[in-house]
mmCIF entry with sequence, helices, sheets and N, C-alpha, C, O atoms, coordinates in Angstrom:
data_MODEL
# 
_entry.id   MODEL 
# 
_entity.id                         1 
_entity.type                       polymer 
_entity.pdbx_number_of_molecules   1 
# 
_entity_poly.entity_id                      1 
_entity_poly.type                           'polypeptide(L)' 
_entity_poly.nstd_linkage                   no 
_entity_poly.nstd_monomer                   no 
_entity_poly.pdbx_seq_one_letter_code       
;(UNK)(UNK)(UNK)(UNK)(UNK)(UNK)(UNK)(UNK)(UNK)(UNK)(UNK)(UNK)(UNK)(UNK)(UNK)(UNK)
(UNK)(UNK)(UNK)(UNK)(UNK)(UNK)(UNK)(UNK)(UNK)(UNK)(UNK)(UNK)(UNK)(UNK)(UNK)(UNK)
(UNK)(UNK)(UNK)(UNK)(UNK)(UNK)(UNK)(UNK)(UNK)(UNK)(UNK)(UNK)(UNK)(UNK)(UNK)(UNK)
(UNK)(UNK)
;
_entity_poly.pdbx_seq_one_letter_code_can   XXXXXXXXXXXXXXXXXXXXXXXXXXXXXXXXXXXXXXXXXXXXXXXXXX 
_entity_poly.pdbx_strand_id                 A 
# 
loop_
_entity_poly_seq.entity_id 
_entity_poly_seq.num 
_entity_poly_seq.mon_id 
_entity_poly_seq.hetero 
1 1  UNK n 
1 2  UNK n 
1 3  UNK n 
1 4  UNK n 
1 5  UNK n 
1 6  UNK n 
1 7  UNK n 
1 8  UNK n 
1 9  UNK n 
1 10 UNK n 
1 11 UNK n 
1 12 UNK n 
1 13 UNK n 
1 14 UNK n 
1 15 UNK n 
1 16 UNK n 
1 17 UNK n 
1 18 UNK n 
1 19 UNK n 
1 20 UNK n 
1 21 UNK n 
1 22 UNK n 
1 23 UNK n 
1 24 UNK n 
1 25 UNK n 
1 26 UNK n 
1 27 UNK n 
1 28 UNK n 
1 29 UNK n 
1 30 UNK n 
1 31 UNK n 
1 32 UNK n 
1 33 UNK n 
1 34 UNK n 
1 35 UNK n 
1 36 UNK n 
1 37 UNK n 
1 38 UNK n 
1 39 UNK n 
1 40 UNK n 
1 41 UNK n 
1 42 UNK n 
1 43 UNK n 
1 44 UNK n 
1 45 UNK n 
1 46 UNK n 
1 47 UNK n 
1 48 UNK n 
1 49 UNK n 
1 50 UNK n 
# 
_struct_asym.id          A 
_struct_asym.entity_id   1 
# 
loop_
_struct_conf.conf_type_id 
_struct_conf.id 
_struct_conf.pdbx_PDB_helix_id 
_struct_conf.beg_label_comp_id 
_struct_conf.beg_label_asym_id 
_struct_conf.beg_label_seq_id 
_struct_conf.pdbx_beg_PDB_ins_code 
_struct_conf.end_label_comp_id 
_struct_conf.end_label_asym_id 
_struct_conf.end_label_seq_id 
_struct_conf.pdbx_end_PDB_ins_code 
_struct_conf.beg_auth_comp_id 
_struct_conf.beg_auth_asym_id 
_struct_conf.beg_auth_seq_id 
_struct_conf.end_auth_comp_id 
_struct_conf.end_auth_asym_id 
_struct_conf.end_auth_seq_id 
_struct_conf.pdbx_PDB_helix_class 
_struct_conf.details 
_struct_conf.pdbx_PDB_helix_length 
HELX_P HELX_P1 AA1 UNK A 2  ? UNK A 15 ? UNK A 2  UNK A 15 1 ? 14 
HELX_P HELX_P2 AA2 UNK A 19 ? UNK A 37 ? UNK A 19 UNK A 37 1 ? 19 
HELX_P HELX_P3 AA3 UNK A 43 ? UNK A 46 ? UNK A 43 UNK A 46 1 ? 4  
HELX_P HELX_P4 AA4 UNK A 47 ? UNK A 49 ? UNK A 47 UNK A 49 5 ? 3  
# 
_struct_conf_type.id          HELX_P 
_struct_conf_type.criteria    ? 
_struct_conf_type.reference   ? 
# 
loop_
_atom_site.group_PDB 
_atom_site.id 
_atom_site.type_symbol 
_atom_site.label_atom_id 
_atom_site.label_alt_id 
_atom_site.label_comp_id 
_atom_site.label_asym_id 
_atom_site.label_entity_id 
_atom_site.label_seq_id 
_atom_site.pdbx_PDB_ins_code 
_atom_site.Cartn_x 
_atom_site.Cartn_y 
_atom_site.Cartn_z 
_atom_site.occupancy 
_atom_site.B_iso_or_equiv 
_atom_site.pdbx_formal_charge 
_atom_site.auth_seq_id 
_atom_site.auth_comp_id 
_atom_site.auth_asym_id 
_atom_site.auth_atom_id 
_atom_site.pdbx_PDB_model_num 
ATOM 1   N N  . UNK A 1 1  ? -6.017 -28.835 2.397  1.00 0.00 ? 1  UNK A N  1 
ATOM 2   C CA . UNK A 1 1  ? -6.177 -28.690 3.834  1.00 0.00 ? 1  UNK A CA 1 
ATOM 3   C C  . UNK A 1 1  ? -7.131 -29.759 4.387  1.00 0.00 ? 1  UNK A C  1 
ATOM 4   O O  . UNK A 1 1  ? -6.896 -30.313 5.460  1.00 0.00 ? 1  UNK A O  1 
ATOM 5   N N  . UNK A 1 2  ? -8.202 -30.038 3.647  1.00 0.00 ? 2  UNK A N  1 
ATOM 6   C CA . UNK A 1 2  ? -9.153 -31.024 4.128  1.00 0.00 ? 2  UNK A CA 1 
ATOM 7   C C  . UNK A 1 2  ? -8.571 -32.427 4.103  1.00 0.00 ? 2  UNK A C  1 
ATOM 8   O O  . UNK A 1 2  ? -8.956 -33.282 4.901  1.00 0.00 ? 2  UNK A O  1 
ATOM 9   N N  . UNK A 1 3  ? -7.643 -32.659 3.185  1.00 0.00 ? 3  UNK A N  1 
ATOM 10  C CA . UNK A 1 3  ? -6.999 -33.970 3.122  1.00 0.00 ? 3  UNK A CA 1 
ATOM 11  C C  . UNK A 1 3  ? -6.198 -34.233 4.411  1.00 0.00 ? 3  UNK A C  1 
ATOM 12  O O  . UNK A 1 3  ? -6.181 -35.352 4.922  1.00 0.00 ? 3  UNK A O  1 
ATOM 13  N N  . UNK A 1 4  ? -5.554 -33.209 4.911  1.00 0.00 ? 4  UNK A N  1 
ATOM 14  C CA . UNK A 1 4  ? -4.806 -33.343 6.168  1.00 0.00 ? 4  UNK A CA 1 
ATOM 15  C C  . UNK A 1 4  ? -5.748 -33.676 7.313  1.00 0.00 ? 4  UNK A C  1 
ATOM 16  O O  . UNK A 1 4  ? -5.456 -34.543 8.138  1.00 0.00 ? 4  UNK A O  1 
ATOM 17  N N  . UNK A 1 5  ? -6.871 -32.988 7.359  1.00 0.00 ? 5  UNK A N  1 
ATOM 18  C CA . UNK A 1 5  ? -7.855 -33.251 8.415  1.00 0.00 ? 5  UNK A CA 1 
ATOM 19  C C  . UNK A 1 5  ? -8.392 -34.676 8.314  1.00 0.00 ? 5  UNK A C  1 
ATOM 20  O O  . UNK A 1 5  ? -8.518 -35.371 9.322  1.00 0.00 ? 5  UNK A O  1 
ATOM 21  N N  . UNK A 1 6  ? -8.708 -35.103 7.094  1.00 0.00 ? 6  UNK A N  1 
ATOM 22  C CA . UNK A 1 6  ? -9.227 -36.466 6.910  1.00 0.00 ? 6  UNK A CA 1 
ATOM 23  C C  . UNK A 1 6  ? -8.183 -37.511 7.306  1.00 0.00 ? 6  UNK A C  1 
ATOM 24  O O  . UNK A 1 6  ? -8.507 -38.519 7.934  1.00 0.00 ? 6  UNK A O  1 
ATOM 25  N N  . UNK A 1 7  ? -6.944 -37.263 6.937  1.00 0.00 ? 7  UNK A N  1 
ATOM 26  C CA . UNK A 1 7  ? -5.874 -38.215 7.288  1.00 0.00 ? 7  UNK A CA 1 
ATOM 27  C C  . UNK A 1 7  ? -5.665 -38.274 8.795  1.00 0.00 ? 7  UNK A C  1 
ATOM 28  O O  . UNK A 1 7  ? -5.440 -39.348 9.353  1.00 0.00 ? 7  UNK A O  1 
ATOM 29  N N  . UNK A 1 8  ? -5.740 -37.131 9.446  1.00 0.00 ? 8  UNK A N  1 
ATOM 30  C CA . UNK A 1 8  ? -5.590 -37.088 10.916 1.00 0.00 ? 8  UNK A CA 1 
ATOM 31  C C  . UNK A 1 8  ? -6.740 -37.827 11.582 1.00 0.00 ? 8  UNK A C  1 
ATOM 32  O O  . UNK A 1 8  ? -6.525 -38.583 12.530 1.00 0.00 ? 8  UNK A O  1 
ATOM 33  N N  . UNK A 1 9  ? -7.963 -37.616 11.094 1.00 0.00 ? 9  UNK A N  1 
ATOM 34  C CA . UNK A 1 9  ? -9.119 -38.310 11.675 1.00 0.00 ? 9  UNK A CA 1 
ATOM 35  C C  . UNK A 1 9  ? -9.014 -39.825 11.446 1.00 0.00 ? 9  UNK A C  1 
ATOM 36  O O  . UNK A 1 9  ? -9.370 -40.613 12.322 1.00 0.00 ? 9  UNK A O  1 
ATOM 37  N N  . UNK A 1 10 ? -8.537 -40.216 10.298 1.00 0.00 ? 10 UNK A N  1 
ATOM 38  C CA . UNK A 1 10 ? -8.359 -41.643 10.025 1.00 0.00 ? 10 UNK A CA 1 
ATOM 39  C C  . UNK A 1 10 ? -7.300 -42.237 10.954 1.00 0.00 ? 10 UNK A C  1 
ATOM 40  O O  . UNK A 1 10 ? -7.469 -43.354 11.446 1.00 0.00 ? 10 UNK A O  1 
ATOM 41  N N  . UNK A 1 11 ? -6.229 -41.516 11.196 1.00 0.00 ? 11 UNK A N  1 
ATOM 42  C CA . UNK A 1 11 ? -5.196 -41.970 12.118 1.00 0.00 ? 11 UNK A CA 1 
ATOM 43  C C  . UNK A 1 11 ? -5.751 -42.127 13.518 1.00 0.00 ? 11 UNK A C  1 
ATOM 44  O O  . UNK A 1 11 ? -5.440 -43.102 14.201 1.00 0.00 ? 11 UNK A O  1 
ATOM 45  N N  . UNK A 1 12 ? -6.577 -41.171 13.962 1.00 0.00 ? 12 UNK A N  1 
ATOM 46  C CA . UNK A 1 12 ? -7.176 -41.269 15.297 1.00 0.00 ? 12 UNK A CA 1 
ATOM 47  C C  . UNK A 1 12 ? -8.080 -42.495 15.410 1.00 0.00 ? 12 UNK A C  1 
ATOM 48  O O  . UNK A 1 12 ? -8.086 -43.178 16.433 1.00 0.00 ? 12 UNK A O  1 
ATOM 49  N N  . UNK A 1 13 ? -8.838 -42.764 14.358 1.00 0.00 ? 13 UNK A N  1 
ATOM 50  C CA . UNK A 1 13 ? -9.739 -43.929 14.391 1.00 0.00 ? 13 UNK A CA 1 
ATOM 51  C C  . UNK A 1 13 ? -8.955 -45.231 14.423 1.00 0.00 ? 13 UNK A C  1 
ATOM 52  O O  . UNK A 1 13 ? -9.299 -46.137 15.182 1.00 0.00 ? 13 UNK A O  1 
ATOM 53  N N  . UNK A 1 14 ? -7.907 -45.338 13.612 1.00 0.00 ? 14 UNK A N  1 
ATOM 54  C CA . UNK A 1 14 ? -7.156 -46.576 13.532 1.00 0.00 ? 14 UNK A CA 1 
ATOM 55  C C  . UNK A 1 14 ? -6.346 -46.852 14.807 1.00 0.00 ? 14 UNK A C  1 
ATOM 56  O O  . UNK A 1 14 ? -6.310 -47.978 15.303 1.00 0.00 ? 14 UNK A O  1 
ATOM 57  N N  . UNK A 1 15 ? -5.708 -45.815 15.317 1.00 0.00 ? 15 UNK A N  1 
ATOM 58  C CA . UNK A 1 15 ? -4.810 -46.011 16.465 1.00 0.00 ? 15 UNK A CA 1 
ATOM 59  C C  . UNK A 1 15 ? -5.504 -45.788 17.795 1.00 0.00 ? 15 UNK A C  1 
ATOM 60  O O  . UNK A 1 15 ? -4.903 -45.993 18.850 1.00 0.00 ? 15 UNK A O  1 
ATOM 61  N N  . UNK A 1 16 ? -6.766 -45.369 17.761 1.00 0.00 ? 16 UNK A N  1 
ATOM 62  C CA . UNK A 1 16 ? -7.540 -45.086 18.989 1.00 0.00 ? 16 UNK A CA 1 
ATOM 63  C C  . UNK A 1 16 ? -6.808 -44.105 19.902 1.00 0.00 ? 16 UNK A C  1 
ATOM 64  O O  . UNK A 1 16 ? -6.655 -44.346 21.099 1.00 0.00 ? 16 UNK A O  1 
ATOM 65  N N  . UNK A 1 17 ? -6.365 -43.012 19.322 1.00 0.00 ? 17 UNK A N  1 
ATOM 66  C CA . UNK A 1 17 ? -5.659 -41.970 20.074 1.00 0.00 ? 17 UNK A CA 1 
ATOM 67  C C  . UNK A 1 17 ? -6.596 -40.778 20.283 1.00 0.00 ? 17 UNK A C  1 
ATOM 68  O O  . UNK A 1 17 ? -6.264 -39.653 19.908 1.00 0.00 ? 17 UNK A O  1 
ATOM 69  N N  . UNK A 1 18 ? -7.762 -41.022 20.881 1.00 0.00 ? 18 UNK A N  1 
ATOM 70  C CA . UNK A 1 18 ? -8.769 -39.969 21.033 1.00 0.00 ? 18 UNK A CA 1 
ATOM 71  C C  . UNK A 1 18 ? -8.343 -38.892 22.007 1.00 0.00 ? 18 UNK A C  1 
ATOM 72  O O  . UNK A 1 18 ? -8.914 -37.801 22.001 1.00 0.00 ? 18 UNK A O  1 
ATOM 73  N N  . UNK A 1 19 ? -7.343 -39.170 22.854 1.00 0.00 ? 19 UNK A N  1 
ATOM 74  C CA . UNK A 1 19 ? -6.881 -38.139 23.794 1.00 0.00 ? 19 UNK A CA 1 
ATOM 75  C C  . UNK A 1 19 ? -6.143 -37.016 23.070 1.00 0.00 ? 19 UNK A C  1 
ATOM 76  O O  . UNK A 1 19 ? -5.905 -35.965 23.665 1.00 0.00 ? 19 UNK A O  1 
ATOM 77  N N  . UNK A 1 20 ? -5.775 -37.208 21.808 1.00 0.00 ? 20 UNK A N  1 
ATOM 78  C CA . UNK A 1 20 ? -5.107 -36.155 21.052 1.00 0.00 ? 20 UNK A CA 1 
ATOM 79  C C  . UNK A 1 20 ? -6.066 -35.065 20.601 1.00 0.00 ? 20 UNK A C  1 
ATOM 80  O O  . UNK A 1 20 ? -5.631 -33.943 20.342 1.00 0.00 ? 20 UNK A O  1 
ATOM 81  N N  . UNK A 1 21 ? -7.353 -35.358 20.498 1.00 0.00 ? 21 UNK A N  1 
ATOM 82  C CA . UNK A 1 21 ? -8.326 -34.386 19.997 1.00 0.00 ? 21 UNK A CA 1 
ATOM 83  C C  . UNK A 1 21 ? -8.372 -33.136 20.876 1.00 0.00 ? 21 UNK A C  1 
ATOM 84  O O  . UNK A 1 21 ? -8.234 -32.037 20.339 1.00 0.00 ? 21 UNK A O  1 
ATOM 85  N N  . UNK A 1 22 ? -8.557 -33.236 22.186 1.00 0.00 ? 22 UNK A N  1 
ATOM 86  C CA . UNK A 1 22 ? -8.588 -31.999 23.002 1.00 0.00 ? 22 UNK A CA 1 
ATOM 87  C C  . UNK A 1 22 ? -7.253 -31.241 22.956 1.00 0.00 ? 22 UNK A C  1 
ATOM 88  O O  . UNK A 1 22 ? -7.237 -30.010 22.967 1.00 0.00 ? 22 UNK A O  1 
ATOM 89  N N  . UNK A 1 23 ? -6.153 -31.965 22.906 1.00 0.00 ? 23 UNK A N  1 
ATOM 90  C CA . UNK A 1 23 ? -4.849 -31.317 22.829 1.00 0.00 ? 23 UNK A CA 1 
ATOM 91  C C  . UNK A 1 23 ? -4.708 -30.480 21.559 1.00 0.00 ? 23 UNK A C  1 
ATOM 92  O O  . UNK A 1 23 ? -4.263 -29.333 21.605 1.00 0.00 ? 23 UNK A O  1 
ATOM 93  N N  . UNK A 1 24 ? -5.086 -31.056 20.446 1.00 0.00 ? 24 UNK A N  1 
ATOM 94  C CA . UNK A 1 24 ? -4.997 -30.334 19.172 1.00 0.00 ? 24 UNK A CA 1 
ATOM 95  C C  . UNK A 1 24 ? -5.960 -29.152 19.154 1.00 0.00 ? 24 UNK A C  1 
ATOM 96  O O  . UNK A 1 24 ? -5.604 -28.083 18.659 1.00 0.00 ? 24 UNK A O  1 
ATOM 97  N N  . UNK A 1 25 ? -7.149 -29.317 19.674 1.00 0.00 ? 25 UNK A N  1 
ATOM 98  C CA . UNK A 1 25 ? -8.105 -28.212 19.717 1.00 0.00 ? 25 UNK A CA 1 
ATOM 99  C C  . UNK A 1 25 ? -7.622 -27.050 20.580 1.00 0.00 ? 25 UNK A C  1 
ATOM 100 O O  . UNK A 1 25 ? -7.786 -25.889 20.206 1.00 0.00 ? 25 UNK A O  1 
ATOM 101 N N  . UNK A 1 26 ? -7.034 -27.352 21.719 1.00 0.00 ? 26 UNK A N  1 
ATOM 102 C CA . UNK A 1 26 ? -6.499 -26.299 22.577 1.00 0.00 ? 26 UNK A CA 1 
ATOM 103 C C  . UNK A 1 26 ? -5.349 -25.579 21.905 1.00 0.00 ? 26 UNK A C  1 
ATOM 104 O O  . UNK A 1 26 ? -5.257 -24.355 21.990 1.00 0.00 ? 26 UNK A O  1 
ATOM 105 N N  . UNK A 1 27 ? -4.467 -26.313 21.237 1.00 0.00 ? 27 UNK A N  1 
ATOM 106 C CA . UNK A 1 27 ? -3.371 -25.680 20.533 1.00 0.00 ? 27 UNK A CA 1 
ATOM 107 C C  . UNK A 1 27 ? -3.855 -24.801 19.388 1.00 0.00 ? 27 UNK A C  1 
ATOM 108 O O  . UNK A 1 27 ? -3.308 -23.720 19.172 1.00 0.00 ? 27 UNK A O  1 
ATOM 109 N N  . UNK A 1 28 ? -4.867 -25.242 18.654 1.00 0.00 ? 28 UNK A N  1 
ATOM 110 C CA . UNK A 1 28 ? -5.453 -24.417 17.598 1.00 0.00 ? 28 UNK A CA 1 
ATOM 111 C C  . UNK A 1 28 ? -6.100 -23.153 18.139 1.00 0.00 ? 28 UNK A C  1 
ATOM 112 O O  . UNK A 1 28 ? -5.958 -22.078 17.558 1.00 0.00 ? 28 UNK A O  1 
ATOM 113 N N  . UNK A 1 29 ? -6.813 -23.285 19.257 1.00 0.00 ? 29 UNK A N  1 
ATOM 114 C CA . UNK A 1 29 ? -7.448 -22.120 19.866 1.00 0.00 ? 29 UNK A CA 1 
ATOM 115 C C  . UNK A 1 29 ? -6.416 -21.113 20.376 1.00 0.00 ? 29 UNK A C  1 
ATOM 116 O O  . UNK A 1 29 ? -6.597 -19.906 20.220 1.00 0.00 ? 29 UNK A O  1 
ATOM 117 N N  . UNK A 1 30 ? -5.351 -21.599 20.976 1.00 0.00 ? 30 UNK A N  1 
ATOM 118 C CA . UNK A 1 30 ? -4.299 -20.689 21.452 1.00 0.00 ? 30 UNK A CA 1 
ATOM 119 C C  . UNK A 1 30 ? -3.605 -20.003 20.277 1.00 0.00 ? 30 UNK A C  1 
ATOM 120 O O  . UNK A 1 30 ? -3.283 -18.818 20.360 1.00 0.00 ? 30 UNK A O  1 
ATOM 121 N N  . UNK A 1 31 ? -3.376 -20.717 19.209 1.00 0.00 ? 31 UNK A N  1 
ATOM 122 C CA . UNK A 1 31 ? -2.769 -20.116 18.022 1.00 0.00 ? 31 UNK A CA 1 
ATOM 123 C C  . UNK A 1 31 ? -3.673 -19.065 17.427 1.00 0.00 ? 31 UNK A C  1 
ATOM 124 O O  . UNK A 1 31 ? -3.201 -17.999 17.032 1.00 0.00 ? 31 UNK A O  1 
ATOM 125 N N  . UNK A 1 32 ? -4.962 -19.339 17.352 1.00 0.00 ? 32 UNK A N  1 
ATOM 126 C CA . UNK A 1 32 ? -5.927 -18.352 16.822 1.00 0.00 ? 32 UNK A CA 1 
ATOM 127 C C  . UNK A 1 32 ? -5.978 -17.132 17.720 1.00 0.00 ? 32 UNK A C  1 
ATOM 128 O O  . UNK A 1 32 ? -6.062 -16.006 17.230 1.00 0.00 ? 32 UNK A O  1 
ATOM 129 N N  . UNK A 1 33 ? -5.930 -17.341 19.027 1.00 0.00 ? 33 UNK A N  1 
ATOM 130 C CA . UNK A 1 33 ? -5.941 -16.217 19.973 1.00 0.00 ? 33 UNK A CA 1 
ATOM 131 C C  . UNK A 1 33 ? -4.734 -15.315 19.763 1.00 0.00 ? 33 UNK A C  1 
ATOM 132 O O  . UNK A 1 33 ? -4.867 -14.091 19.760 1.00 0.00 ? 33 UNK A O  1 
ATOM 133 N N  . UNK A 1 34 ? -3.579 -15.899 19.590 1.00 0.00 ? 34 UNK A N  1 
ATOM 134 C CA . UNK A 1 34 ? -2.355 -15.109 19.372 1.00 0.00 ? 34 UNK A CA 1 
ATOM 135 C C  . UNK A 1 34 ? -2.432 -14.358 18.048 1.00 0.00 ? 34 UNK A C  1 
ATOM 136 O O  . UNK A 1 34 ? -2.079 -13.181 17.986 1.00 0.00 ? 34 UNK A O  1 
ATOM 137 N N  . UNK A 1 35 ? -2.884 -15.013 17.004 1.00 0.00 ? 35 UNK A N  1 
ATOM 138 C CA . UNK A 1 35 ? -2.926 -14.385 15.683 1.00 0.00 ? 35 UNK A CA 1 
ATOM 139 C C  . UNK A 1 35 ? -3.945 -13.243 15.640 1.00 0.00 ? 35 UNK A C  1 
ATOM 140 O O  . UNK A 1 35 ? -3.650 -12.168 15.118 1.00 0.00 ? 35 UNK A O  1 
ATOM 141 N N  . UNK A 1 36 ? -5.125 -13.470 16.180 1.00 0.00 ? 36 UNK A N  1 
ATOM 142 C CA . UNK A 1 36 ? -6.180 -12.465 16.062 1.00 0.00 ? 36 UNK A CA 1 
ATOM 143 C C  . UNK A 1 36 ? -6.092 -11.364 17.124 1.00 0.00 ? 36 UNK A C  1 
ATOM 144 O O  . UNK A 1 36 ? -6.731 -10.322 16.970 1.00 0.00 ? 36 UNK A O  1 
ATOM 145 N N  . UNK A 1 37 ? -5.345 -11.559 18.158 1.00 0.00 ? 37 UNK A N  1 
ATOM 146 C CA . UNK A 1 37 ? -5.280 -10.532 19.193 1.00 0.00 ? 37 UNK A CA 1 
ATOM 147 C C  . UNK A 1 37 ? -4.064 -9.628  19.069 1.00 0.00 ? 37 UNK A C  1 
ATOM 148 O O  . UNK A 1 37 ? -3.937 -8.682  19.846 1.00 0.00 ? 37 UNK A O  1 
ATOM 149 N N  . UNK A 1 38 ? -3.181 -9.877  18.141 1.00 0.00 ? 38 UNK A N  1 
ATOM 150 C CA . UNK A 1 38 ? -1.982 -9.045  18.040 1.00 0.00 ? 38 UNK A CA 1 
ATOM 151 C C  . UNK A 1 38 ? -2.312 -7.640  17.561 1.00 0.00 ? 38 UNK A C  1 
ATOM 152 O O  . UNK A 1 38 ? -1.563 -6.703  17.838 1.00 0.00 ? 38 UNK A O  1 
ATOM 153 N N  . UNK A 1 39 ? -3.423 -7.476  16.845 1.00 0.00 ? 39 UNK A N  1 
ATOM 154 C CA . UNK A 1 39 ? -3.767 -6.147  16.354 1.00 0.00 ? 39 UNK A CA 1 
ATOM 155 C C  . UNK A 1 39 ? -4.964 -5.562  17.083 1.00 0.00 ? 39 UNK A C  1 
ATOM 156 O O  . UNK A 1 39 ? -5.615 -4.655  16.565 1.00 0.00 ? 39 UNK A O  1 
ATOM 157 N N  . UNK A 1 40 ? -5.260 -6.050  18.247 1.00 0.00 ? 40 UNK A N  1 
ATOM 158 C CA . UNK A 1 40 ? -6.419 -5.547  18.971 1.00 0.00 ? 40 UNK A CA 1 
ATOM 159 C C  . UNK A 1 40 ? -5.989 -4.873  20.263 1.00 0.00 ? 40 UNK A C  1 
ATOM 160 O O  . UNK A 1 40 ? -4.801 -4.815  20.584 1.00 0.00 ? 40 UNK A O  1 
ATOM 161 N N  . UNK A 1 41 ? -6.961 -4.370  20.993 1.00 0.00 ? 41 UNK A N  1 
ATOM 162 C CA . UNK A 1 41 ? -6.687 -3.696  22.270 1.00 0.00 ? 41 UNK A CA 1 
ATOM 163 C C  . UNK A 1 41 ? -6.303 -4.696  23.356 1.00 0.00 ? 41 UNK A C  1 
ATOM 164 O O  . UNK A 1 41 ? -5.839 -4.291  24.421 1.00 0.00 ? 41 UNK A O  1 
ATOM 165 N N  . UNK A 1 42 ? -6.483 -5.965  23.114 1.00 0.00 ? 42 UNK A N  1 
ATOM 166 C CA . UNK A 1 42 ? -6.165 -6.987  24.119 1.00 0.00 ? 42 UNK A CA 1 
ATOM 167 C C  . UNK A 1 42 ? -4.681 -7.330  24.097 1.00 0.00 ? 42 UNK A C  1 
ATOM 168 O O  . UNK A 1 42 ? -4.173 -7.929  25.045 1.00 0.00 ? 42 UNK A O  1 
ATOM 169 N N  . UNK A 1 43 ? -3.991 -6.966  23.046 1.00 0.00 ? 43 UNK A N  1 
ATOM 170 C CA . UNK A 1 43 ? -2.597 -7.360  22.851 1.00 0.00 ? 43 UNK A CA 1 
ATOM 171 C C  . UNK A 1 43 ? -1.678 -7.034  24.047 1.00 0.00 ? 43 UNK A C  1 
ATOM 172 O O  . UNK A 1 43 ? -0.892 -7.895  24.441 1.00 0.00 ? 43 UNK A O  1 
ATOM 173 N N  . UNK A 1 44 ? -1.744 -5.834  24.634 1.00 0.00 ? 44 UNK A N  1 
ATOM 174 C CA . UNK A 1 44 ? -0.827 -5.569  25.763 1.00 0.00 ? 44 UNK A CA 1 
ATOM 175 C C  . UNK A 1 44 ? -1.004 -6.525  26.942 1.00 0.00 ? 44 UNK A C  1 
ATOM 176 O O  . UNK A 1 44 ? -0.057 -6.777  27.687 1.00 0.00 ? 44 UNK A O  1 
ATOM 177 N N  . UNK A 1 45 ? -2.221 -7.059  27.108 1.00 0.00 ? 45 UNK A N  1 
ATOM 178 C CA . UNK A 1 45 ? -2.450 -7.948  28.224 1.00 0.00 ? 45 UNK A CA 1 
ATOM 179 C C  . UNK A 1 45 ? -1.968 -9.373  27.930 1.00 0.00 ? 45 UNK A C  1 
ATOM 180 O O  . UNK A 1 45 ? -1.788 -10.173 28.848 1.00 0.00 ? 45 UNK A O  1 
ATOM 181 N N  . UNK A 1 46 ? -1.760 -9.683  26.645 1.00 0.00 ? 46 UNK A N  1 
ATOM 182 C CA . UNK A 1 46 ? -1.314 -11.050 26.288 1.00 0.00 ? 46 UNK A CA 1 
ATOM 183 C C  . UNK A 1 46 ? 0.206  -11.153 26.178 1.00 0.00 ? 46 UNK A C  1 
ATOM 184 O O  . UNK A 1 46 ? 0.731  -12.265 26.113 1.00 0.00 ? 46 UNK A O  1 
ATOM 185 N N  . UNK A 1 47 ? 0.923  -10.044 26.155 1.00 0.00 ? 47 UNK A N  1 
ATOM 186 C CA . UNK A 1 47 ? 2.366  -10.119 26.003 1.00 0.00 ? 47 UNK A CA 1 
ATOM 187 C C  . UNK A 1 47 ? 3.065  -10.953 27.091 1.00 0.00 ? 47 UNK A C  1 
ATOM 188 O O  . UNK A 1 47 ? 4.018  -11.669 26.781 1.00 0.00 ? 47 UNK A O  1 
ATOM 189 N N  . UNK A 1 48 ? 2.627  -10.882 28.332 1.00 0.00 ? 48 UNK A N  1 
ATOM 190 C CA . UNK A 1 48 ? 3.292  -11.734 29.345 1.00 0.00 ? 48 UNK A CA 1 
ATOM 191 C C  . UNK A 1 48 ? 3.160  -13.241 29.081 1.00 0.00 ? 48 UNK A C  1 
ATOM 192 O O  . UNK A 1 48 ? 3.971  -14.030 29.566 1.00 0.00 ? 48 UNK A O  1 
ATOM 193 N N  . UNK A 1 49 ? 2.151  -13.633 28.322 1.00 0.00 ? 49 UNK A N  1 
ATOM 194 C CA . UNK A 1 49 ? 1.933  -15.038 28.073 1.00 0.00 ? 49 UNK A CA 1 
ATOM 195 C C  . UNK A 1 49 ? 2.698  -15.549 26.846 1.00 0.00 ? 49 UNK A C  1 
ATOM 196 O O  . UNK A 1 49 ? 2.749  -16.757 26.615 1.00 0.00 ? 49 UNK A O  1 
ATOM 197 N N  . UNK A 1 50 ? 3.288  -14.651 26.062 1.00 0.00 ? 50 UNK A N  1 
ATOM 198 C CA . UNK A 1 50 ? 3.993  -15.054 24.846 1.00 0.00 ? 50 UNK A CA 1 
ATOM 199 C C  . UNK A 1 50 ? 5.454  -15.314 25.084 1.00 0.00 ? 50 UNK A C  1 
ATOM 200 O O  . UNK A 1 50 ? 6.179  -15.662 24.152 1.00 0.00 ? 50 UNK A O  1 
# 
């Protein structure tokens, strides 16, 4: 898993694609929100967004 992160960071440095960092972070946060909220009391409020 860390190899993938290192390779992605190296790609960002070489290609100067720093605008991808916030995009990837937002996608990871949304994915974590969906995964961790499916078994909680917040789940009924998130269904319209899925």
